C-alpha positions, 0 to 999 in steps of 0.5 A, a space after each residue: 484473520 480467520 482461524 483457517 488462515 492462521 492455521 495455514 500460516 503456522 503450518 507453512 511457517 519456517 523456523 530459524 534461530 537469531 544466529 541462523 538469521 544473522 549468518 544466513 540472512 540472504 537465504 532467509 530473505 530468499 524464503 521470505 521473497 518466495 512467500 514464506 513466513 519465518 519464525 525467529 527464535 532465541 533460546 527456543 522462544 519466538 521473538 519475531 515473525 518475518 513475513 513478506 509484504 502485502 501486495 499494494 494496489 497502485 493508486 490511480 490518479 483521476 483528474 478532478 472535474 473542474 467544470 462540474 465543481 464550478 457548476 456546483 459552486 455557482 448553481 445560480 449562474 450557468 457556466 459554459 466550457 469556454 467560461 470555465 476554461 477562461 476562469 481557470 486560465 485567469 486563476 492560474 495566471 494570478 499565482 
């Protein structure tokens, strides 16, 4: 994290005591959901930072290319699409 990003977080940070968090958790969670970082203190000492979760990129599933894999595994023997499909069907039938 760059120093500018740290400074931005510190300037935007809200502070709450442990007691305030216990008694007003709904309000604190609302601030966090709005993108705020909340600094939690006990006896004027920082004990925690509660931050919103990072956005996750959805994982995309791509179907493996079985024909290409078979051609790599058996380079000495040309394999057609029909042969590959028959081999896959045969292998699945053995399970």
